[in-house]
C-alpha positions as CSV (number, residue, x, y, z in Angstrom):
1,M,89.6,-105.7,-89.5
2,R,87.1,-102.9,-88.4
3,S,83.7,-104.4,-88.1
4,V,81.9,-101.1,-88.4
5,D,83.2,-100.7,-92.0
6,L,82.1,-104.1,-92.9
7,I,78.6,-103.4,-91.5
8,V,78.4,-100.2,-93.5
9,I,79.3,-102.1,-96.7
10,G,76.9,-104.9,-96.0
11,L,74.0,-102.6,-95.2
12,Y,74.7,-100.7,-98.4
13,L,74.7,-103.8,-100.6
14,V,71.4,-104.9,-99.1
15,A,69.8,-101.4,-99.1
16,M,70.3,-100.6,-102.8
17,P,68.2,-103.4,-104.3
18,V,65.4,-102.8,-101.7
19,L,65.4,-99.0,-102.4
20,G,65.4,-99.6,-106.1
21,L,62.3,-101.8,-105.9
22,L,60.5,-99.4,-103.6
23,L,61.2,-96.4,-105.7
24,S,60.5,-98.0,-109.1
25,G,57.0,-99.5,-108.4
26,R,55.4,-102.1,-110.6
27,Q,56.4,-102.5,-114.2
28,R,53.1,-102.7,-116.1
29,S,54.4,-102.4,-119.7
30,S,57.5,-102.6,-121.9
31,R,57.6,-98.8,-122.0
32,D,57.6,-98.8,-118.3
33,Y,60.5,-101.2,-118.2
34,F,62.6,-99.6,-121.0
35,I,61.9,-95.9,-120.7
36,G,59.8,-95.5,-117.5
37,S,56.8,-94.4,-119.6
38,R,58.7,-91.1,-119.8
39,Q,57.7,-90.0,-116.3
40,L,61.1,-89.6,-114.6
41,P,62.1,-86.1,-113.3
42,W,65.0,-84.5,-115.2
43,W,67.2,-84.1,-112.1
44,A,67.1,-87.8,-111.3
45,V,68.0,-88.6,-114.9
46,C,70.8,-86.1,-114.8
47,F,72.3,-87.8,-111.7
48,S,71.8,-91.2,-113.4
49,V,73.7,-90.1,-116.5
50,V,76.6,-88.9,-114.3
51,A,76.6,-92.0,-112.2
52,T,76.5,-94.2,-115.3
53,E,79.6,-92.6,-116.8
54,T,81.4,-92.7,-113.5
55,S,83.2,-96.0,-113.0
56,T,85.2,-97.3,-110.1
57,L,88.3,-96.4,-112.1
58,T,87.1,-92.8,-112.3
59,V,86.9,-92.5,-108.5
60,I,90.3,-94.0,-107.8
61,S,92.2,-92.9,-111.0
62,V,91.3,-89.2,-111.5
63,P,93.0,-88.3,-108.1
64,T,96.1,-90.1,-109.4
65,V,96.0,-87.9,-112.5
66,A,96.3,-84.8,-110.4
67,Y,98.8,-86.4,-108.0
68,L,101.2,-87.1,-110.9
69,G,100.3,-84.1,-113.0
70,S,97.9,-81.1,-112.7
71,F,94.3,-80.0,-113.4
72,T,94.7,-80.2,-117.2
73,Y,92.3,-83.2,-117.1
74,L,89.5,-80.7,-116.6
75,Q,89.9,-79.6,-120.3
76,L,88.2,-82.9,-121.3
77,A,85.3,-82.0,-119.1
78,I,85.0,-78.6,-120.9
79,G,84.7,-80.6,-124.2
80,Y,82.2,-83.0,-122.6
81,L,79.9,-80.0,-121.8
82,I,80.2,-78.6,-125.3
83,G,79.4,-82.0,-126.9
84,R,76.3,-82.4,-124.6
85,I,74.9,-79.0,-125.7
86,V,75.2,-80.1,-129.4
87,V,73.4,-83.4,-128.7
88,A,70.7,-81.6,-126.7
89,F,69.7,-79.4,-129.6
90,V,70.6,-81.6,-132.6
91,L,69.9,-85.3,-131.8
92,L,67.5,-85.3,-128.9
93,P,64.7,-83.5,-130.9
94,K,64.9,-86.3,-133.5
95,Y,64.5,-89.0,-130.9
96,Y,61.5,-87.4,-129.3
97,A,59.9,-86.6,-132.6
98,G,60.1,-90.2,-133.6
99,N,58.8,-91.4,-130.2
100,L,61.7,-93.8,-130.0
101,V,62.7,-96.4,-127.4
102,S,66.2,-97.1,-128.8
103,A,68.7,-94.7,-130.3
104,Y,69.3,-97.2,-133.1
105,E,65.7,-97.0,-134.2
106,F,66.6,-93.7,-135.7
107,L,69.1,-95.5,-138.0
108,G,66.5,-98.1,-138.8
109,R,64.0,-95.6,-139.9
110,R,66.5,-93.5,-141.8
111,F,68.5,-96.3,-143.5
112,G,66.9,-99.7,-142.8
113,S,67.1,-102.6,-140.5
114,G,70.6,-103.6,-141.8
115,L,72.3,-100.6,-140.3
116,Q,70.2,-100.6,-137.2
117,G,71.3,-104.2,-136.6
118,T,74.9,-103.4,-137.3
119,A,74.9,-100.5,-134.9
120,S,73.2,-102.5,-132.2
121,V,75.6,-105.4,-132.5
122,T,78.5,-103.0,-132.3
123,F,76.9,-101.5,-129.2
124,L,76.4,-104.9,-127.6
125,V,80.0,-106.0,-128.2
126,T,81.4,-102.6,-127.1
127,R,79.5,-102.7,-123.9
128,L,80.5,-106.3,-123.2
129,L,84.2,-105.6,-123.6
130,A,84.3,-102.2,-122.0
131,D,81.9,-102.8,-119.0
132,G,82.7,-106.5,-118.6
133,L,86.3,-105.7,-118.2
134,R,85.5,-102.6,-116.1
135,L,83.5,-104.9,-113.8
136,F,86.6,-107.0,-113.3
137,A,88.8,-103.9,-112.8
138,T,86.4,-102.9,-110.1
139,A,87.2,-106.1,-108.2
140,I,90.9,-105.2,-108.1
141,P,90.8,-102.2,-105.6
142,V,87.9,-103.8,-103.7
143,K,89.9,-107.0,-103.2
144,V,92.9,-104.9,-101.9
145,M,90.8,-102.9,-99.5
146,L,88.8,-105.9,-98.2
147,A,92.1,-107.7,-97.6
148,A,93.3,-104.8,-95.5
149,F,90.2,-105.5,-93.3
150,G,91.0,-109.2,-93.0
151,M,88.6,-110.4,-95.7
152,H,90.2,-112.4,-98.5
153,M,88.0,-112.9,-101.6
154,A,88.7,-114.1,-105.1
155,Y,88.0,-111.7,-108.0
156,W,85.2,-113.9,-109.3
157,Q,83.5,-113.8,-105.9
158,I,83.5,-110.0,-105.8
159,V,82.2,-109.9,-109.3
160,L,79.4,-112.3,-108.6
161,I,78.2,-110.5,-105.4
162,L,78.1,-107.1,-107.2
163,S,76.3,-108.6,-110.2
164,V,73.7,-110.4,-108.1
165,M,72.9,-107.3,-106.0
166,T,72.7,-105.2,-109.1
167,V,70.6,-107.6,-111.2
168,I,67.9,-107.9,-108.5
169,Y,66.6,-104.3,-108.9
170,T,67.5,-104.1,-112.6
171,Y,65.4,-107.2,-113.4
172,L,62.4,-106.3,-111.3
173,G,62.4,-102.5,-111.5
174,G,63.6,-101.7,-115.0
175,I,64.9,-98.2,-116.0
176,K,63.0,-96.6,-113.1
177,A,64.9,-98.6,-110.5
178,V,68.2,-98.0,-112.4
179,V,67.7,-94.2,-112.5
180,W,66.7,-93.8,-108.8
181,V,69.4,-96.1,-107.5
182,D,71.9,-94.3,-109.7
183,A,70.9,-91.0,-108.1
184,I,71.4,-92.5,-104.6
185,Q,74.7,-94.1,-105.5
186,M,76.0,-90.8,-106.9
187,A,75.1,-89.2,-103.5
188,V,77.0,-91.9,-101.7
189,Y,80.3,-91.7,-103.7
190,I,80.2,-87.9,-103.9
191,G,79.3,-87.5,-100.2
192,G,82.0,-90.0,-99.2
193,S,84.6,-88.2,-101.3
194,V,83.7,-84.8,-99.8
195,L,84.0,-86.2,-96.3
196,A,87.3,-87.8,-97.2
197,A,88.5,-84.4,-98.5
198,V,87.5,-82.8,-95.2
199,V,89.5,-85.4,-93.2
200,L,92.4,-85.1,-95.6
201,A,92.4,-81.3,-95.3
202,G,92.8,-81.6,-91.5
203,R,96.0,-83.6,-92.0
204,L,97.8,-81.1,-94.2
205,P,100.1,-78.2,-93.3
206,G,98.6,-74.7,-93.5
207,D,100.7,-73.7,-96.5
208,W,99.9,-76.8,-98.6
209,M,97.8,-74.9,-101.2
210,S,100.4,-72.2,-101.9
211,T,103.1,-74.9,-102.2
212,A,100.8,-76.8,-104.7
213,F,100.3,-73.5,-106.7
214,A,104.0,-72.9,-106.8
215,S,104.6,-76.4,-108.1
216,G,102.1,-76.0,-110.9
217,K,99.6,-78.5,-109.5
218,F,96.6,-76.3,-110.3
219,E,97.5,-75.6,-113.9
220,L,94.3,-75.9,-116.0
221,L,95.1,-75.0,-119.6
222,D,97.8,-76.7,-121.6
223,F,98.8,-74.9,-124.8
224,G,102.4,-76.2,-125.0
225,S,102.0,-79.9,-125.7
226,S,101.6,-81.7,-129.0
227,I,98.0,-81.6,-130.1
228,I,98.6,-84.9,-132.0
229,T,100.0,-87.1,-129.3
230,D,99.2,-85.5,-126.0
231,Q,95.7,-86.2,-124.7
232,Y,95.8,-83.1,-122.4
233,A,96.8,-80.5,-125.0
234,F,94.0,-77.9,-124.9
235,F,92.6,-78.3,-128.4
236,T,93.0,-82.1,-128.3
237,A,91.1,-82.3,-125.0
238,V,88.4,-79.8,-125.8
239,I,87.7,-80.8,-129.4
240,G,88.2,-84.5,-128.9
241,G,86.2,-84.4,-125.6
242,A,83.3,-82.6,-127.3
243,V,83.0,-85.1,-130.2
244,F,83.4,-88.0,-127.8
245,A,80.5,-86.7,-125.7
246,M,78.4,-86.3,-128.8
247,A,78.9,-89.9,-129.5
248,S,78.6,-91.3,-125.9
249,H,75.5,-89.2,-125.1
250,G,73.9,-89.0,-128.5
251,A,74.7,-92.3,-130.3
252,D,75.1,-94.8,-127.4
253,Q,72.0,-96.5,-126.1
254,L,73.5,-96.6,-122.6
255,M,73.0,-92.8,-122.2
256,V,70.2,-92.2,-124.7
257,Q,67.9,-94.6,-123.0
258,R,68.1,-92.5,-119.8
259,L,67.4,-89.3,-121.7
260,L,64.4,-90.8,-123.4
261,A,62.9,-91.5,-119.9
262,C,62.4,-87.8,-119.2
263,R,58.9,-86.3,-119.4
264,N,59.5,-84.3,-122.5
265,L,62.2,-82.9,-124.8
266,R,62.9,-79.8,-122.7
267,D,63.4,-81.9,-119.5
268,S,65.7,-84.2,-121.5
269,Q,67.8,-81.3,-122.7
270,R,68.0,-79.9,-119.2
271,A,69.1,-83.2,-117.8
272,L,71.8,-83.7,-120.4
273,I,73.3,-80.2,-120.2
274,A,73.2,-80.2,-116.4
275,S,75.0,-83.5,-116.3
276,G,77.9,-81.8,-118.1
277,V,78.1,-79.2,-115.4
278,V,77.9,-81.9,-112.6
279,V,80.7,-83.9,-114.3
280,F,82.9,-80.9,-114.5
281,L,82.4,-80.3,-110.7
282,Q,82.9,-83.9,-109.9
283,F,86.2,-84.1,-111.8
284,A,87.3,-81.0,-110.1
285,L,86.6,-82.6,-106.7
286,F,88.5,-85.8,-107.6
287,L,91.4,-83.7,-108.9
288,F,91.5,-81.5,-105.8
289,I,91.6,-84.7,-103.7
290,G,94.6,-85.9,-105.8
291,T,96.4,-82.6,-105.2
292,M,95.7,-82.9,-101.5
293,L,97.1,-86.4,-101.5
294,W,100.3,-85.1,-103.3
295,S,100.8,-82.8,-100.3
296,F,99.9,-85.5,-97.8
297,F,102.5,-87.9,-99.2
298,N,105.0,-85.1,-99.9
299,G,104.9,-85.8,-103.6
300,A,106.6,-89.2,-103.3
301,K,106.2,-91.6,-106.2
302,P,103.8,-94.5,-105.6
303,A,106.6,-97.0,-105.9
304,E,108.5,-95.2,-103.1
305,L,105.4,-95.6,-100.9
306,G,105.4,-99.4,-101.4
307,M,102.5,-99.4,-103.8
308,A,102.2,-101.9,-106.5
309,S,100.1,-99.5,-108.7
310,K,99.8,-95.8,-108.9
311,D,96.1,-96.1,-108.6
312,E,96.5,-97.4,-105.0
313,L,97.1,-93.8,-103.8
314,F,93.5,-93.0,-102.9
315,P,92.4,-96.5,-101.9
316,Q,95.4,-96.7,-99.5
317,F,94.4,-93.5,-97.9
318,I,90.8,-94.7,-97.6
319,V,91.8,-97.9,-95.8
320,N,94.6,-96.6,-93.6
321,D,93.8,-93.0,-92.8
322,L,90.1,-92.5,-92.8
323,P,88.2,-93.1,-89.5
324,P,86.1,-96.2,-89.0
325,G,82.7,-96.0,-90.7
326,L,83.9,-93.4,-93.2
327,S,86.3,-96.0,-94.8
328,G,83.3,-98.3,-95.2
329,L,81.2,-95.5,-96.7
330,M,84.0,-94.7,-99.2
331,I,84.3,-98.4,-100.2
332,A,80.5,-98.5,-100.6
333,G,80.9,-95.4,-102.8
334,I,83.4,-97.2,-105.0
335,L,81.0,-100.2,-105.2
336,A,78.2,-97.7,-106.1
337,A,80.1,-96.5,-109.1
338,A,80.5,-100.0,-110.3
339,M,76.9,-101.0,-109.7
340,S,75.5,-98.0,-111.4
341,T,77.5,-98.7,-114.6
342,L,76.6,-102.4,-114.5
343,A,72.9,-101.7,-114.0
344,S,72.8,-99.2,-116.8
345,S,74.6,-101.6,-119.1
346,L,72.2,-104.5,-118.3
347,N,69.1,-102.4,-118.9
348,S,70.3,-100.8,-122.1
349,L,71.6,-104.1,-123.5
350,S,68.3,-105.8,-122.9
351,T,66.5,-102.9,-124.6
352,S,68.7,-102.9,-127.6
353,T,68.6,-106.7,-127.9
354,V,64.8,-106.8,-128.0
355,S,64.0,-103.6,-129.9
356,D,66.9,-103.5,-132.4
357,L,67.7,-107.1,-133.0
358,Y,65.0,-109.6,-132.1
359,Q,62.0,-107.7,-133.4
360,R,63.8,-106.7,-136.5
361,I,65.2,-110.1,-137.3
362,S,62.1,-112.1,-136.4
363,K,59.7,-109.6,-138.0
364,R,57.0,-110.8,-135.6
365,K,54.4,-108.5,-134.1
366,L,54.8,-109.1,-130.4
367,D,52.2,-108.1,-127.8
368,D,53.4,-105.8,-125.0
369,S,53.5,-108.4,-122.3
370,T,55.7,-110.6,-124.4
371,I,58.1,-107.7,-125.0
372,L,58.2,-107.0,-121.3
373,R,58.9,-110.6,-120.5
374,M,61.7,-110.8,-123.1
375,G,63.2,-107.6,-121.8
376,K,63.5,-109.0,-118.3
377,G,64.8,-112.3,-119.7
378,W,67.5,-110.7,-121.6
379,T,68.5,-108.7,-118.5
380,L,69.3,-112.0,-116.8
381,V,71.1,-113.4,-119.9
382,W,73.4,-110.4,-120.1
383,A,74.0,-110.5,-116.4
384,V,75.3,-114.1,-116.7
385,V,77.4,-113.1,-119.7
386,F,79.0,-110.2,-117.8
387,V,79.8,-112.4,-114.8
388,V,81.3,-115.2,-116.9
389,F,83.3,-112.7,-119.0
390,A,84.6,-110.7,-116.1
391,S,85.5,-113.9,-114.1
392,M,87.7,-115.1,-116.9
393,F,90.4,-112.7,-115.8
394,S,92.3,-113.6,-112.7
395,S,95.2,-111.1,-112.6
396,T,95.9,-107.4,-113.4
397,E,98.7,-108.2,-115.8
398,N,96.5,-109.0,-118.9
399,P,96.9,-106.1,-121.4
400,V,93.4,-106.8,-122.7
401,V,92.1,-105.0,-119.6
402,E,93.6,-101.7,-120.8
403,V,92.3,-102.3,-124.3
404,G,88.8,-103.1,-123.1
405,L,88.5,-100.1,-120.9
406,S,89.1,-97.7,-123.9
407,I,87.5,-99.7,-126.7
408,A,84.4,-97.4,-126.7
409,S,86.5,-94.7,-128.3
410,Y,87.3,-97.1,-131.2
411,T,83.7,-97.6,-132.2
412,Y,82.1,-94.3,-131.2
413,G,83.3,-92.5,-134.4
414,A,81.4,-95.0,-136.5
415,L,78.3,-94.8,-134.4
416,L,78.2,-91.0,-134.3
417,G,79.2,-90.8,-138.0
418,A,76.3,-92.9,-139.0
419,F,73.8,-90.6,-137.2
420,L,75.4,-87.5,-138.8
421,L,75.5,-89.2,-142.2
422,G,71.7,-89.7,-141.9
423,L,71.2,-86.1,-140.9
424,L,73.6,-84.3,-143.3
425,V,73.8,-86.5,-146.4
426,K,70.3,-86.8,-147.9
427,R,71.4,-89.1,-150.8
428,A,73.0,-91.7,-148.5
429,R,71.4,-95.1,-148.5
430,Q,71.8,-98.1,-146.2
431,S,74.6,-99.8,-148.3
432,D,76.6,-96.5,-148.2
433,A,76.2,-96.3,-144.4
434,V,77.0,-99.9,-143.7
435,I,80.2,-99.8,-145.9
436,A,81.2,-96.5,-144.3
437,F,80.5,-97.9,-140.8
438,V,82.8,-101.0,-141.3
439,A,85.5,-99.0,-143.1
440,T,85.6,-96.5,-140.2
441,I,86.2,-99.2,-137.5
442,V,89.0,-100.7,-139.7
443,V,90.7,-97.3,-140.2
444,V,90.5,-96.3,-136.5
445,L,91.9,-99.6,-135.4
446,F,94.7,-99.2,-137.9
447,F,95.6,-95.8,-136.4
448,V,95.3,-97.2,-132.9
449,L,97.5,-100.2,-133.5
450,G,99.9,-99.3,-136.2
451,V,100.5,-95.5,-136.6
452,T,102.7,-93.3,-134.6
453,F,103.6,-89.6,-134.8
454,P,106.5,-87.4,-133.7
455,D,105.9,-86.3,-130.1
456,G,108.0,-83.1,-130.4
457,E,110.6,-84.5,-128.0
458,G,112.6,-86.6,-130.5
459,G,110.4,-89.7,-130.0
460,E,107.2,-91.1,-131.4
461,K,103.8,-91.8,-129.8
462,A,100.4,-93.1,-130.9
463,L,97.6,-90.7,-131.8
464,A,96.1,-89.2,-128.6
465,F,92.9,-91.1,-127.8
466,P,90.6,-88.0,-127.8
467,W,91.2,-87.9,-131.6
468,Y,89.9,-91.4,-132.2
469,T,86.2,-90.4,-132.3
470,P,86.7,-87.3,-134.5
471,L,88.8,-89.4,-136.9
472,G,86.0,-92.0,-137.1
473,V,83.3,-89.4,-137.7
474,I,85.4,-87.9,-140.6
475,V,86.0,-91.3,-142.2
476,T,82.3,-92.2,-142.0
477,L,81.1,-88.9,-143.5
478,V,83.8,-89.0,-146.3
479,V,83.3,-92.6,-147.3
480,G,79.5,-92.5,-146.9
481,G,79.3,-89.2,-148.7
482,L,81.3,-90.3,-151.7
483,L,79.3,-93.5,-152.0
484,S,76.1,-91.6,-151.8
485,L,77.0,-89.7,-155.0
486,R,75.9,-92.8,-156.9
487,H,72.3,-92.1,-156.1
488,P,70.0,-89.3,-157.3
489,R,69.2,-86.5,-154.9
490,P,65.9,-87.2,-153.0
491,A,63.1,-84.8,-152.5
492,P,63.8,-82.3,-149.6
493,E,61.5,-84.0,-147.2
494,A,61.8,-87.6,-148.3
495,A,65.1,-88.5,-146.6
496,M,63.9,-87.8,-143.1
497,Q,60.2,-88.5,-143.4
498,R,60.5,-92.0,-141.8
499,V,62.4,-90.6,-138.8
500,E,59.7,-88.1,-138.1
501,E,56.8,-90.6,-138.3
502,R,55.5,-92.2,-135.2
503,P,55.8,-96.0,-135.0
């Protein structure tokens, strides 16, 4: 056990809540708590968006992708950037014109409270499954690394510690604390990764890069794989990645709430597009580290190195080969990725619960202090739910973990499709949208669980996951569009009038 690493980790866990509270200031209103009174600088929001979508699994798994394959993963990042640009100029202006706090308020004004509630509940369940299981998955490498330092902790203990430290600044500081701490946490895990790459480079032979090039490790574009079943085929990755980003950053409260905290529409657009560039560079860094690890371990398979999982490649290097202090910083960076995702989930879940569900269902006019108090209260409630849910899992063998980590792609098509239905199909009414929303989730799950396609190599595979969201969007628009033909065409301005009005 190296005490300096444990000191670094301990200082980090204590420093984050303190910094969050100091940087956020006092929360005087519900708009302060939920969207920071729209006073946050665009660059901090940009870093928060990147940190929120970067989980622990991103930090440790993306290097493995390059180790076992090549740089074709970056094609997804190209699609992510394209999708962000579309959201910046199509959806964000609608949110700012309506002076919204929640993304799903748009659906409430366009269609009615029924669809707003349906979308919000879908978001709540999706975030619980995806981020709750991601929180448990975070405990897996942390447990392994702490054990290497002589500290043996149960999964639930790691989950509880992370949650308590995160909920302190999220509860007291609101979205301001979340954004500022996210920005710091991004600096920690990126800075630690860069330092790890520098150390790794010093352990490699002088010709490692030319050897990697000759072995195809730096291949970027893949035009030869099946576009139906291979997630890294060029058109699959770019088109699927673009539509996925449109959903995740335009129809998911987790990201939209950050973008609504910018000072104005222009700053929000700048933050969103810049985040796409940063994500591309971040993925490139992690993939480069993976290629360096391939050279460091001489391309040996993880099992040949005595590893129980292929995702232990980077963590094993962190624990065994980085100098004291830097190992602790990298583990703190991995914790940072987990805490940023959890903090963002807690804040967005409390916002959606109060704005989209409680106020719509109760139909009570609440004063601002009551809304603020309820927002903080629901932050605590969701924190407890996350801890209980994540602690229910005690091993890595449960296949639900894998399902939960990818479940967002199953519902994103319905969410984005509902937004596009409201924008593109003027005749559509709430009943059309709700039926199309439910039908989409059923169809996507049917494709995920029960449909396979020829893979071009004599076998069959499931539909590549980047196509799940485009499939969902198409189903929503087709079903909702056909149902809308039952209604007369509205006046040109009537369909969107409610969206443009201020609350």
